[in-house]
N, C-alpha and C positions, 0 to 999 in steps of 0.2 A: 576232189582232193587238191589242196593248194600247197605250194611249196612253203616249207618252214623258213623263217628268218632266224638264224642262229642268234643266241643271246649275245655273244661277243660282238657280232656285226651290228646288232641292234644298238647296243650301248655305244659303240664307236661312232654311230651316226648321230648321237644326241646333240653334239655340238653344232652340227650342221642345221639341226632342226630347232635350235633353242629359241629362234625368233618366232616359231609357230605358236599360235594361240590354241584355244580349245577346240578347233575344228570349224564349227559354224559361227563362232564369235558371239553367241548369245550370253548376256550377263547372267551370272548364276542366281541373282535375286529376281529374275523374270520367270516366275513359275507358270506363266501362261504359254511359254514356248520351251520345248525340249530339243536337245541336239542329238543327232544320230550319225554314226560313221560306219562305213564298210569299205570293201575294196572291189566292188562289183562294177567299176566304171565302164567295162567293156564286155560284160557278161549278159546272157539272156535274162538272168534274175533281176537285172537292173530295171527292167520295164515293169515288173510286178511288185517289187519291194516298196517303192514309194506309194503305190496304191494301198497296200496293206498298212503301211505306217499311217497314212492319212486316215484310213478307216478306223484304226484303233485309236489314233489321236482324237478324232471326232467323238468316239465313244467315251473317252476319258475327259474330254473338254480341254484339250491342249493342241497347239500347233507344233508340228515336228519339222525341224530344219534338217534336211537329208543331205549328206555329203559323202562322196566317194574319193578315196585316195588310192593311187597306184599301189599294187601289192608290195613292191619292194620298199616303199616308204611307210607302209602301214604300221608295222610293229615298232620301228624306231620312233615314229610320231607318237604312238600311244604310250610307249615307255617314258618318253620325255614328258608327256602330259601327266602321266601317273606320278612322276617324281615331283611335279609342281602342283598336284591335286587339281588339275584342270581337265580331267577326262570328260568326254561327252557323256550325256546322260545315258545313252544307249550305244553300244558298240557290238558289231557282229564280228566275232573273232574266230580265226581258225582254231579248231579244238586243241591241237598240240601246243599252241601258243598260250593257252589259258593259264597254265601253272605259273609261268614267269610274270604274267600280268597280275595274277592274284597275289603273288609274292611281293609285289610292289606296295601292297596295302591300299591301292587306289580303287578297289572294287567293293561293292556292297554285297555281303552275303545274302543269298536269295532265300532266307529262311521262311519268308511269308508266302512263297509260291509253292504250291503243291506239285509233287512229281508223280502223284498217283496216276497209274495208267501208262506211264512212259516205260520204255524198255530199260531194265536195270543197267545194262551196259552203257546206255547213253547218259543216265544219271551219274554213273561213276566218272565218265569222261569230263563232266563239268565240276568235279570236286577237287579241292586242294586242302590238304591237311584236315580232312574230315568235314569241311564245310562246302556247300554248293555255291559256286560263284558264276557258273554259266549253265544255261539250259538251251538245248538245240530244238528248234521247231522241226527240223528234218536233218537227215544224215545221208551220206552216200557210202558206197563200198565197192567191192570188186567181184566180178563173176566171170564165167567163161562163155564167150560168144563163139558160135560155130556156124559155118556156112552149110545150110541145109542141103543145097543142091550137091555139093561135093560129098557130104556124108552119105546122101542117098545113093549117089552113083557108085560109091565105094562099098555100099552095103554095111555101113558102120552106124552104131548108136552113139549118142553123146557120151563121152567118158565120165565115169564116176570115181575112178581110182587113179592113182599115179601110173600104175602099170597100163591101164587102158588109155590114159592120156599119152603116154610115150608111144604105145603101139599105134594109136590113131595119128599122131604127129608124124611118125615115120611113114605110115602108109599113104598119107596125103601130101607128102613132100614130092614134088615132081617139077623138073625144069627150074623155072625161076620162082616157083611157088613153094613156100615153106609150110610145114604143118602147123606151126604155132608162132605167134608173135607176143612179146611182152616187153615192158620197159625195164631195162637194167641200167638206166642212165645214172650218172654220178651226182644225183641230187636226192632230195626226199622222195621224189617220185619213184626212184629205184627201190628204196627201202619199203615204201608203201606197197609196191607191186610184189615184193618178195615176202613180205610179212604173212600173207595168207598161207604160203607154203611152210614158212619158218614156224609159225605158231601151230598150224595143223599137225606138223610133225612132232609137236610137244616141246619145242624149244622155248627159251625164255630170254628176254633182252638183257637180263642180268648176267647171262653166261653165253656169250656169242659163239664160243667154240665148243659147245656141247655136242655129243654124238648126234642128237636130233637136228641141231643146226647144220652140221656137216652133211647129214642126209638130205636136207632140203636144198642146200647149195649144190650138192652132187647131182640132184635131179636137173637143175637148170644147166649145169655144165655138160651133162650127158646130152641134153637136147641140142645145145650149141655145137659140141664136138661131133655129134652124130649128124649134123647138118639138117636136123629137123627144125631148128630155129636159126635165124641169121645171126652172124657175129655182130651185125650192126645194132643188135638190141642194146648194146652198151652206149649207144648215142641216141636212141629213140626215146622221145617223150611219149606220154600216153596218147597225145594227139597224133604223133607220127605212127604209132601202132594202129590207131584207128584208120589212118590213111592207107596203110598197107593192107589191112583187112578189106576195106572198101574197094581197093584196086584189084583184089583177087590174088594178092601176093602172099597171103597167109590164110590158111583154112580155119584157124582158130585164133582167138586173141584173149588176153586178160585185160579187162577194162571195166569202166564204171557206167552207171546209168545216164550220166551227163552226155554220153555219146549218142544216145538214142535219137534225138532230133535229126542229127546229121545222117545217121544210118537209115532212118526211115524215109529220108528224102532221096536216097540213092535208088534210082529206078532199076528194077530187076534184081535187087539184092534180097535174097531170102536167108534169114538168119534166125537162130534160136539162142536162148540163154539158159545156162544151167549153173548150179553152184560150183565153186572151185573144187576140183577133184581132191580126194583125200587119200592118204597113204594106205589105209586099210578100210575095209567095209564098216568097221565098228567106230571109226573116227568121225568127228564132226568138223566141218569147215570153220576155221576161226579167222575171220577177216578183220582188217583194221577199220575203225570208224573214220570216215571222212566227213567233211562238212564243218559248219561254223556254229558257235555258241553265242547266244545273246547274253550280254553282261550289262550291269548298271554301274555307272561311275559315281563315286562319292561326291556329294555337293552339299545340300541342306535337306532337312527332313521332308519338307513339302515337295521339293523336286524329286527326291528319291521315291516318295510315295506315289507320285504321278508316273514316274518311269516304271515302277513295278506294276502299276495298273495297266500301262500300255503293254508291257511284256506279258502279263497274264492274258491279255487279249490275243497277242500274237501266237501264244502257245496253245490256245484253245483248239479243240478238235477240228473245227471248220477252217480256221485260218491256217492251222498247221497243214491240213490237207491241200488247201489252196496254194500255199507257198511251195510245198513239196512238188505238186503237180507242175507248177511253172518252172521250178528249178531243176527238175529231174532228180529229186531226192526221195528218200523214204521218210514218211512222217515218224517223229519220235513217239507219238501217241500210238499205242498198239492197235486200238480199234480203228483209227484212221489208216494205219498201214494195211490192216487186213482189208479194209474197204478199197484201198488203192490197188492191191493185188488182184482183187476180184474184178475191178473195172479195167485194169491194164495188165494182162497176163505177162507182158514183157518184163514187168517189175517183180514177178512172183519169186524168182530166184534171189533177188536182192532182199526182199522182205523176209524170206526164209532164213537168210544168213544173219540178219540183224540180231536175232535172238541169241546167237553165240558169238557175236562180234566183240572186239576188244578195243578199248581206248589205248592209243599208242603211248600215252603218258601214265597209264594206270600203275605200272610198277616203278617207273623212274622219275615221274614228276618233271621238275625243271632240268633234270639230267638227260631227258630224252634227246634233244637235238644233238648232243655230243655222241651219243650211242648210235643214233641214226646215221650220222656222218661216218662213223667207223664201219657200220654195216654196209652202206652203199659203196664205200671205198673197197671193202673186202670183195664185194660182188664184182666190181670193176677189175680188181687185181686177179681174180680167178678167171673171169670170162675173157678178159682182154690182155692180162698181164702174165699169163702162163703159170700162176701159182695154183697149187692144189687147193681144194676146199678147206682142208685141214690147215694148211699154211696161211691162207688168207684170213680165216676166222681166228686163228691163234694170234695173228698180228693185230687184228681188230680188237680182240679182248684185251690184249696188252696195252693198247692205246687208250682205253677208257678206265684203267685201274687208277 
């Protein structure tokens, strides 16, 4: 999951970026070379992505110029390019950013690409006003990590319900160790981490102060007030949460599959992963979809045809599985995801959750960033500012009307 760039901030930065070209600088009449852009300049995915692009480019008969842009500059740059109709041929866009980019008119609808075999929730995440503008090769989400040695010593089983989660967190809180860690930071990461509890409770982003939403925020507040979770969660990013878990300062944590390489490298750390606990045994975990969507920028028919062919290659079962394995993602292709869960049991909980996962922009489209900001501000004001869940969420709802 990557941080959102709010639409207002993106457009405010356009003047600064007005001198930027189309990314890789390839002339649009050169159909033998395509341009691609992403924000993986410092990520593990950066080592695998160029190889996949080169392989698919060779299959289609084109050269692909690959460029990375820092995350903070990425959407402002793309929005400026979209307004000038100079978008790169291929762009890997954070899925909550897709609606505002599609709304610019700079993307090609992906009508020629089949979504058969993909998870329906992932297909929905790539749609804007009924048309598909983005398709993900893989996605990520959130699950509950737990320290197996601590659970075994306490005679506990991994929690499946909120009551079991609360009981385990309290029982495992001792000295400087907290029972659970999560990120309640005042950014999209905070909203992203809260949404599994928010949605699983039955809440909806169109009504932030519903009884179901209050119930979810009350769960977090009770964990913090009861000292089963640190008050520092309001400043912890997901990377910080992972550090706390690895250091033995938390017996459980909410986090994503991208943490697995670091966790597996920690000598002596034994951990398990289960789906996010649910409020009642009959409920299903509803986690937010994280990850990026492939898009095709408008250019000319021949370039668009070749870009679509490259994208078809990237989205195939084999390439999807290869990409997801390297990135720590779950393949969008259901057959590939099932194969990954069989070969890597650590990902089984994440694969299980994808079937009921939800796109963050499914209900709100381009309005999601504003609502997400209201939500993470409410979490902050409740956990750090002394407001009750009811007060915090009521103020959040009023701010988005």
